[in-house]
All heavy atoms as an XYZ file, in Angstrom:
698
protein
N      11.304     12.390     18.561
C      12.324     13.368     18.898
C      12.132     14.060     20.252
O      13.110     14.267     20.939
C      12.295     14.350     17.740
C      11.830     13.547     16.576
C      10.881     12.547     17.170
N      10.878     14.412     20.641
C      10.768     15.054     21.953
C      11.234     14.124     23.080
O      11.889     14.566     24.017
C       9.276     15.367     22.083
C       8.756     15.410     20.690
C       9.598     14.418     19.924
N      10.918     12.831     22.961
C      11.339     11.862     23.974
C      12.865     11.732     23.978
O      13.483     11.710     25.045
C      10.675     10.510     23.705
C      11.040      9.449     24.689
N      10.653      9.492     26.008
C      11.783      8.335     24.548
C      11.144      8.444     26.641
N      11.833      7.727     25.778
N      13.448     11.663     22.803
C      14.901     11.565     22.687
C      15.568     12.764     23.337
O      16.475     12.625     24.149
C      15.311     11.476     21.211
C      16.802     11.657     20.916
C      17.595     10.483     21.463
C      17.024     11.832     19.434
N      15.092     13.937     22.997
C      15.675     15.165     23.546
C      15.517     15.208     25.061
O      16.462     15.520     25.784
C      15.032     16.389     22.891
C      15.625     17.686     23.368
C      14.939     18.870     22.719
N      15.310     20.075     23.414
C      15.917     21.094     22.865
N      16.203     21.071     21.593
N      16.220     22.146     23.572
N      14.336     14.870     25.547
C      14.078     14.874     26.991
C      15.013     13.923     27.722
O      15.611     14.282     28.739
C      12.605     14.489     27.273
O      11.758     15.431     26.617
C      12.309     14.485     28.751
N      15.161     12.718     27.186
C      16.035     11.723     27.821
C      17.498     12.161     27.781
O      18.225     12.017     28.760
C      15.873     10.363     27.131
C      14.520      9.737     27.347
C      14.280      9.387     28.804
O      15.171      8.930     29.504
N      13.070      9.617     29.269
N      17.933     12.690     26.643
C      19.326     13.127     26.519
C      19.624     14.293     27.453
O      20.665     14.315     28.122
C      19.630     13.511     25.073
N      18.711     15.255     27.531
C      18.925     16.409     28.415
C      18.924     15.980     29.876
O      19.686     16.514     30.684
C      17.874     17.488     28.159
C      17.878     18.088     26.748
C      16.869     19.221     26.643
C      19.250     18.547     26.326
N      18.105     14.989     30.208
C      18.107     14.461     31.578
C      19.456     13.829     31.896
O      19.987     14.015     33.004
C      16.976     13.450     31.756
N      20.029     13.104     30.961
C      21.348     12.501     31.175
C      22.412     13.576     31.403
O      23.257     13.444     32.289
C      21.743     11.622     29.985
C      21.008     10.298     29.869
C      21.298      9.643     28.522
C      21.391      9.374     31.013
N      22.350     14.638     30.602
C      23.315     15.729     30.756
C      23.165     16.378     32.130
O      24.157     16.638     32.814
C      23.154     16.763     29.620
C      23.547     16.127     28.275
C      23.999     18.013     29.895
C      23.155     16.944     27.060
N      21.919     16.611     32.550
C      21.668     17.209     33.864
C      22.168     16.313     35.000
O      22.547     16.809     36.057
C      20.186     17.505     34.042
C      19.710     18.671     33.205
C      18.215     18.894     33.317
O      17.557     18.265     34.178
O      17.694     19.699     32.523
N      22.189     15.008     34.774
C      22.667     14.058     35.777
C      24.188     13.964     35.787
O      24.764     13.202     36.557
C      22.072     12.670     35.528
C      20.585     12.602     35.724
C      19.993     11.312     35.183
O      20.707     10.374     34.835
N      18.676     11.271     35.071
N      24.844     14.730     34.923
C      26.303     14.741     34.911
C      26.949     13.927     33.819
O      28.174     13.856     33.737
N      26.137     13.308     32.965
C      26.674     12.543     31.832
C      26.829     13.511     30.660
O      25.955     13.626     29.814
C      25.737     11.390     31.464
C      25.439     10.483     32.603
N      26.346      9.550     33.052
C      24.357     10.387     33.408
C      25.824      8.899     34.081
N      24.617      9.393     34.318
N      27.958     14.212     30.629
C      28.154     15.291     29.665
C      28.524     14.816     28.277
O      28.313     15.515     27.300
C      29.244     16.246     30.163
C      28.908     16.901     31.480
C      30.065     17.724     32.000
N      31.232     16.872     32.245
C      32.469     17.159     31.845
N      32.722     18.279     31.219
N      33.457     16.330     32.098
N      29.115     13.654     28.162
C      29.578     13.130     26.872
C      28.623     12.027     26.419
O      28.565     10.962     27.038
C      31.001     12.610     26.984
C      31.951     13.654     27.493
N      32.381     14.711     26.708
C      32.524     13.818     28.709
C      33.189     15.470     27.421
N      33.290     14.951     28.637
N      27.883     12.299     25.350
C      26.877     11.357     24.878
C      27.252     10.778     23.526
O      27.778     11.482     22.657
C      25.524     12.056     24.746
C      24.950     12.701     26.002
C      23.613     13.365     25.672
C      24.786     11.685     27.109
N      26.963      9.499     23.355
C      27.078      8.823     22.067
C      25.668      8.412     21.689
O      25.005      7.685     22.434
C      27.984      7.583     22.152
C      29.401      7.988     22.541
C      27.959      6.823     20.822
C      30.307      6.821     22.870
N      25.205      8.891     20.563
C      23.862      8.593     20.104
C      23.944      7.612     18.943
O      24.434      7.947     17.861
C      23.170      9.890     19.675
C      21.715      9.823     19.329
C      20.893      9.263     20.490
C      21.209     11.208     18.972
N      23.496      6.379     19.180
C      23.520      5.329     18.161
C      22.264      5.460     17.302
O      21.150      5.258     17.783
C      23.565      3.959     18.839
C      23.774      2.820     17.867
O      23.399      2.957     16.680
O      24.304      1.785     18.290
N      22.449      5.797     16.042
C      21.330      6.036     15.133
C      21.076      4.878     14.178
O      20.362      5.028     13.189
C      21.592      7.319     14.333
C      21.777      8.586     15.167
C      22.133      9.763     14.266
C      20.529      8.886     15.969
N      21.637      3.734     14.485
C      21.521      2.578     13.600
C      20.095      2.168     13.284
O      19.816      1.674     12.196
N      19.172      2.376     14.198
C      17.782      1.968     13.978
C      16.925      3.072     13.360
O      15.745      2.859     13.092
C      17.164      1.520     15.300
N      17.495      4.230     13.094
C      16.730      5.354     12.548
C      16.454      5.113     11.072
O      17.358      4.883     10.282
C      17.487      6.692     12.739
C      16.784      7.826     12.007
C      17.622      7.004     14.212
N      15.172      5.162     10.717
C      14.784      4.988      9.318
C      14.291      6.287      8.703
O      14.182      6.400      7.487
C      13.670      3.931      9.184
O      12.548      4.334      9.984
C      14.171      2.566      9.644
N      13.986      7.282      9.536
C      13.472      8.550      9.043
C      13.853      9.647     10.022
O      13.781      9.462     11.228
C      11.936      8.481      8.924
C      11.310      9.770      8.510
C      11.348     10.190      7.196
C      10.684     10.577      9.440
C      10.771     11.388      6.804
C      10.100     11.775      9.059
C      10.145     12.173      7.744
N      14.257     10.785      9.491
C      14.581     11.935     10.329
C      14.100     13.201      9.621
O      14.554     13.495      8.515
C      16.084     12.004     10.596
S      16.548     13.343     11.719
N      13.177     13.920     10.258
C      12.686     15.162      9.675
C      13.262     16.348     10.448
O      14.211     16.192     11.226
C      11.157     15.185      9.655
C      10.538     15.099     11.045
O      11.274     15.193     12.049
O       9.310     14.948     11.126
N      12.693     17.519     10.233
C      13.228     18.725     10.871
C      13.160     18.651     12.393
O      14.039     19.183     13.076
C      12.508     19.969     10.367
O      11.135     19.914     10.685
N      12.160     17.985     12.944
C      12.098     17.875     14.407
C      13.238     17.002     14.933
O      13.783     17.261     16.005
C      10.743     17.346     14.878
O      10.521     16.029     14.414
N      13.624     16.001     14.170
C      14.767     15.181     14.553
C      16.064     15.967     14.499
O      16.904     15.860     15.388
N      16.223     16.775     13.441
C      17.409     17.628     13.341
C      17.445     18.629     14.489
O      18.491     18.873     15.083
C      17.429     18.370     11.998
C      18.037     17.566     10.900
C      17.302     16.599     10.235
C      19.343     17.770     10.532
C      17.867     15.854      9.225
C      19.917     17.032      9.516
C      19.170     16.067      8.859
N      16.282     19.219     14.796
C      16.219     20.169     15.910
C      16.592     19.500     17.226
O      17.257     20.111     18.074
C      14.836     20.802     16.006
C      14.593     21.822     14.926
O      15.530     22.403     14.388
N      13.338     22.032     14.584
N      16.162     18.256     17.415
C      16.518     17.528     18.632
C      18.032     17.327     18.711
O      18.633     17.534     19.770
C      15.791     16.180     18.676
N      18.655     16.946     17.604
C      20.110     16.758     17.587
C      20.834     18.061     17.924
O      21.772     18.071     18.725
C      20.575     16.242     16.222
C      20.172     14.820     15.849
C      20.613     14.505     14.423
C      20.745     13.819     16.830
N      20.385     19.152     17.324
C      21.013     20.447     17.585
C      20.817     20.852     19.041
O      21.754     21.326     19.701
C      20.465     21.531     16.627
C      20.929     22.917     17.041
C      20.890     21.231     15.200
N      19.620     20.649     19.572
C      19.351     20.992     20.969
C      20.195     20.183     21.936
O      20.736     20.722     22.910
N      20.338     18.895     21.666
C      21.166     18.032     22.517
C      22.620     18.470     22.427
O      23.322     18.574     23.441
C      20.992     16.549     22.116
C      19.562     16.090     22.377
C      21.993     15.677     22.864
C      19.206     14.775     21.708
N      23.085     18.746     21.204
C      24.461     19.220     21.007
C      24.716     20.489     21.819
O      25.721     20.605     22.512
C      24.725     19.466     19.515
C      25.962     20.263     19.255
C      27.211     19.677     19.345
C      25.883     21.610     18.938
C      28.367     20.423     19.120
C      27.021     22.362     18.707
C      28.267     21.767     18.804
N      23.806     21.450     21.714
C      23.986     22.724     22.421
C      24.023     22.534     23.934
O      24.850     23.156     24.618
C      22.874     23.695     22.047
C      23.038     24.265     20.665
C      21.957     25.250     20.356
N      22.157     25.830     19.031
C      21.221     26.455     18.369
N      20.010     26.591     18.881
N      21.484     26.955     17.175
N      23.134     21.703     24.446
C      23.116     21.466     25.899
C      24.385     20.756     26.355
O      24.938     21.092     27.405
C      21.879     20.674     26.289
S      20.382     21.664     26.195
N      24.841     19.789     25.577
C      26.079     19.088     25.934
C      27.248     20.067     25.915
O      28.079     20.077     26.832
C      26.331     17.929     24.971
N      27.298     20.912     24.892
C      28.385     21.881     24.771
C      28.354     22.869     25.946
O      29.405     23.199     26.509
C      28.284     22.619     23.444
C      29.440     23.538     23.175
C      29.365     24.145     21.791
C      30.553     25.073     21.590
N      30.550     25.676     20.280
N      27.173     23.331     26.327
C      27.027     24.248     27.458
C      27.542     23.609     28.746
O      28.098     24.286     29.610
C      25.553     24.674     27.624
O      25.150     25.368     26.432
C      25.355     25.581     28.822
N      27.375     22.283     28.852
C      27.836     21.540     30.032
C      29.289     21.090     29.879
O      29.752     20.239     30.632
C      26.931     20.335     30.268
N      30.007     21.652     28.893
C      31.381     21.247     28.586
C      31.473     19.776     28.203
O      32.444     19.098     28.546
C      32.328     21.569     29.742
C      32.467     23.053     29.962
O      32.595     23.811     29.010
N      32.400     23.478     31.209
N      30.467     19.311     27.501
C      30.426     17.929     27.065
C      30.439     17.830     25.555
O      30.728     18.796     24.849
N      30.103     16.649     25.065
C      30.112     16.384     23.633
C      28.927     15.514     23.244
O      28.372     14.791     24.071
C      31.399     15.649     23.212
O      31.511     14.439     23.980
C      32.632     16.502     23.421
N      28.575     15.592     21.981
C      27.601     14.682     21.386
C      28.261     14.094     20.157
O      28.741     14.828     19.281
C      26.310     15.410     20.988
C      25.302     14.561     20.207
C      24.822     13.363     21.038
C      24.130     15.407     19.750
N      28.308     12.775     20.103
C      28.901     12.052     18.981
C      27.848     11.092     18.458
O      27.090     10.501     19.236
C      30.160     11.285     19.445
C      30.733     10.448     18.322
C      31.200     12.246     19.978
N      27.789     10.926     17.157
C      26.829     10.026     16.526
C      27.511      8.727     16.131
O      28.693      8.712     15.809
C      26.223     10.689     15.290
C      25.592     12.061     15.516
C      25.045     12.602     14.191
C      24.516     12.002     16.578
N      26.737      7.660     16.159
C      27.249      6.348     15.759
C      26.229      5.673     14.847
O      25.018      5.888     14.985
C      27.501      5.487     16.991
N      26.733      4.868     13.940
C      25.904      4.064     13.034
C      24.862      4.922     12.305
O      23.692      4.576     12.232
C      25.232      2.920     13.791
N      25.310      6.039     11.760
C      24.409      6.952     11.062
C      24.043      6.344      9.705
O      24.933      6.041      8.908
C      25.072      8.336     10.859
C      24.130      9.280     10.136
C      25.510      8.910     12.193
N      22.746      6.158      9.441
C      22.341      5.622      8.137
C      22.797      6.553      7.000
O      22.875      7.769      7.177
C      20.807      5.589      8.218
C      20.501      5.589      9.688
C      21.612      6.366     10.329
N      23.079      5.978      5.827
C      23.613      6.740      4.697
C      22.765      7.962      4.360
O      23.296      9.051      4.161
C      23.737      5.857      3.450
C      24.843      4.847      3.575
O      25.752      5.042      4.416
O      24.817      3.844      2.836
N      21.465      7.788      4.287
C      20.589      8.908      3.921
C      20.688     10.040      4.937
O      20.767     11.211      4.578
C      19.153      8.426      3.791
C      18.217      9.489      3.329
C      16.845      8.950      3.066
N      15.994     10.044      2.623
C      14.741      9.913      2.351
N      14.159      8.739      2.432
N      14.026     10.952      1.976
N      20.703      9.696      6.205
C      20.815     10.705      7.252
C      22.199     11.354      7.216
O      22.330     12.562      7.410
C      20.527     10.092      8.619
C      20.590     11.026      9.816
C      19.709     12.256      9.625
C      20.190     10.274     11.076
N      23.235     10.585      6.938
C      24.592     11.136      6.837
C      24.658     12.174      5.724
O      25.279     13.231      5.895
C      25.600     10.019      6.592
N      24.010     11.898      4.603
C      23.991     12.871      3.499
C      23.268     14.148      3.922
O      23.719     15.253      3.613
C      23.339     12.261      2.262
C      24.244     11.274      1.544
C      23.713     10.874      0.177
N      22.384     10.250      0.202
C      22.157      8.956      0.426
N      23.173      8.129      0.637
N      20.941      8.482      0.425
N      22.169     14.013      4.647
C      21.440     15.194      5.115
C      22.266     15.992      6.125
O      22.256     17.221      6.111
C      20.103     14.780      5.732
C      19.056     14.287      4.746
C      17.841     13.738      5.493
C      18.638     15.399      3.806
N      22.986     15.289      6.983
C      23.857     15.981      7.936
C      24.945     16.753      7.194
O      25.293     17.879      7.573
C      24.470     14.989      8.923
C      23.508     14.362      9.926
C      24.179     13.199     10.653
C      22.993     15.393     10.914
N      25.482     16.153      6.132
C      26.491     16.839      5.312
C      25.893     18.071      4.629
O      26.489     19.143      4.643
C      27.073     15.905      4.255
C      28.050     14.894      4.824
O      28.558     15.109      5.939
O      28.291     13.882      4.146
N      24.717     17.908      4.034
C      24.074     19.011      3.307
C      23.735     20.188      4.219
O      23.806     21.339      3.803
C      22.792     18.526      2.626
C      22.972     17.661      1.387
C      21.635     17.093      0.934
C      23.598     18.475      0.266
N      23.357     19.902      5.455
C      22.966     20.964      6.385
C      24.148     21.528      7.162
O      24.005     22.514      7.863
C      21.924     20.451      7.390
O      22.488     19.357      8.127
C      20.646     20.014      6.694
N      25.307     20.881      7.041
C      26.486     21.343      7.781
C      26.573     20.790      9.189
O      27.541     21.061      9.898
N      25.587     20.016      9.612
C      25.621     19.455     10.967
C      26.735     18.437     11.149
O      27.210     18.230     12.265
C      24.276     18.818     11.330
C      23.155     19.780     11.683
C      21.870     19.017     11.950
C      23.527     20.611     12.896
N      27.189     17.834     10.064
C      28.265     16.839     10.190
C      29.551     17.483     10.705
O      30.384     16.803     11.300
C      28.512     16.133      8.856
O      28.881     17.064      7.865
N      29.700     18.789     10.507
C      30.887     19.483     11.023
C      30.830     19.630     12.545
O      31.870     19.707     13.197
C      31.006     20.864     10.380
N      29.630     19.640     13.098
C      29.457     19.787     14.549
C      29.340     18.450     15.266
O      29.674     18.349     16.445
C      28.189     20.601     14.851
C      28.138     22.016     14.316
C      26.766     22.615     14.591
C      29.229     22.855     14.957
N      28.814     17.465     14.551
C      28.512     16.173     15.160
C      29.354     15.078     14.534
O      28.992     14.510     13.504
C      27.022     15.852     14.985
C      26.046     16.871     15.551
C      24.633     16.566     15.121
C      26.165     16.919     17.066
N      30.496     14.754     15.148
C      31.324     13.687     14.592
C      30.559     12.362     14.575
O      29.751     12.100     15.462
C      32.519     13.613     15.533
C      32.289     14.582     16.615
C      31.018     15.313     16.365
N      30.821     11.567     13.553
C      30.142     10.282     13.413
C      31.157      9.153     13.317
O      32.245      9.318     12.772
C      29.248     10.294     12.179
N      30.769      8.002     13.879
C      31.598      6.796     13.865
C      30.745      5.628     13.395
O      29.522      5.658     13.518
C      32.151      6.523     15.268
C      33.046      7.617     15.749
N      34.381      7.669     15.459
C      32.784      8.728     16.487
C      34.922      8.747     15.996
N      33.968      9.417     16.623
N      31.380      4.589     12.869
C      30.615      3.456     12.334
C      29.770      2.738     13.390
O      28.701      2.232     13.082
C      31.665      2.523     11.752
C      32.986      3.177     11.894
C      32.807      4.441     12.659
N      30.272      2.685     14.624
C      29.536      2.014     15.705
C      29.719      2.797     16.996
O      30.635      3.623     17.111
C      30.054      0.582     15.944
O      31.399      0.667     16.456
C      30.024     -0.276     14.681
N      28.889      2.492     17.972
C      29.028      3.123     19.286
C      30.357      2.727     19.923
O      31.000      3.545     20.592
C      27.856      2.732     20.190
N      30.802      1.500     19.686
C      32.090      1.055     20.237
C      33.234      1.888     19.668
O      34.138      2.296     20.404
C      32.309     -0.425     19.951
N      33.205      2.161     18.369
C      34.230      3.011     17.758
C      34.200      4.416     18.366
O      35.241      5.010     18.626
C      34.019      3.121     16.245
C      34.465      1.922     15.484
N      33.600      0.906     15.142
C      35.666      1.578     14.984
C      34.257     -0.015     14.473
N      35.524      0.359     14.364
N      32.998      4.935     18.571
C      32.852      6.279     19.149
C      33.414      6.312     20.562
O      34.081      7.272     20.945
C      31.387      6.691     19.148
N      33.178      5.260     21.325
C      33.675      5.208     22.702
C      35.205      5.149     22.717
O      35.846      5.842     23.508
C      33.086      4.010     23.437
C      33.423      3.891     24.911
C      32.998      5.138     25.679
C      32.762      2.658     25.492
N      35.784      4.357     21.841
C      37.245      4.273     21.753
C      37.817      5.634     21.372
O      38.794      6.105     21.971
C      37.687      3.182     20.750
C      39.169      3.287     20.438
C      37.353      1.801     21.301
N      37.217      6.303     20.392
C      37.701      7.618     19.965
C      37.594      8.622     21.101
O      38.507      9.424     21.321
C      36.911      8.098     18.753
N      36.505      8.574     21.851
C      36.329      9.498     22.980
C      37.386      9.225     24.051
O      37.997     10.151     24.575
C      34.930      9.377     23.576
C      34.770     10.156     24.838
N      34.711     11.537     24.845
C      34.700      9.770     26.124
C      34.607     11.956     26.093
N      34.595     10.905     26.882
N      37.603      7.957     24.353
C      38.594      7.590     25.365
C      39.979      8.069     24.954
O      40.719      8.616     25.764
C      38.591      6.061     25.592
O      37.269      5.671     25.984
C      39.574      5.663     26.662
N      40.307      7.889     23.682
C      41.619      8.341     23.193
C      41.748      9.858     23.275
O      42.786     10.379     23.637
C      41.842      7.883     21.750
C      42.158      6.414     21.651
C      42.441      6.005     20.235
N      42.698      4.575     20.169
C      42.503      3.846     19.105
N      42.077      4.393     17.982
N      42.757      2.558     19.120
N      40.666     10.579     22.944
C      40.735     12.048     23.004
C      40.865     12.520     24.445
O      41.550     13.502     24.714
C      39.515     12.680     22.329
O      38.352     12.490     23.099
N      40.256     11.815     25.378
C      40.394     12.158     26.798
C      41.801     11.882     27.292
O      42.374     12.644     28.055
C      39.364     11.398     27.650
C      37.929     11.810     27.372
C      37.697     13.285     27.621
O      37.980     13.807     28.688
N      37.197     13.966     26.611
N      42.369     10.759     26.837
C      43.755     10.426     27.205
C      44.725     11.477     26.685
O      45.652     11.885     27.363
C      44.149      9.041     26.673
C      43.426      7.908     27.393
O      42.850      8.150     28.483
O      43.443      6.786     26.865
N      44.498     11.932     25.455
C      45.345     12.954     24.838
C      45.204     14.275     25.586
O      46.177     14.988     25.808
C      44.983     13.135     23.352
O      45.102     11.875     22.703
C      45.889     14.144     22.693
N      43.995     14.606     25.996
C      43.731     15.876     26.666
C      44.387     15.934     28.044
O      44.788     16.984     28.515
C      42.235     16.115     26.804
N      44.535     14.775     28.705
C      45.105     14.751     30.035
C      46.608     14.497     30.037
O      47.258     14.594     31.049
C      44.423     13.687     30.917
O      44.561     12.411     30.311
C      42.962     14.029     31.135
N      47.160     14.147     28.867
C      48.601     13.849     28.779
C      49.426     15.102     28.752
O      49.046     16.166     28.490
C      48.888     12.999     27.557
């Protein structure tokens, strides 16, 4: 999680405000992982950006629901789906 957070915050600082985090390979997430997600979300939001999750494993999705984080962090089945949804929301925002 510290590496993930560091890399994500570096991307935001470089101007990449809208992040899609593909969690398909995640097999375990503890409180430090949740804290990293919240920290990345907050930094993206401060930069007028977004954090979207993709390929969230079932167990992690249930934990996100139980903690209320699913309300802050939209999830999509794949990173491609998340990118399409983001593109559509940007198109709607500029129309």
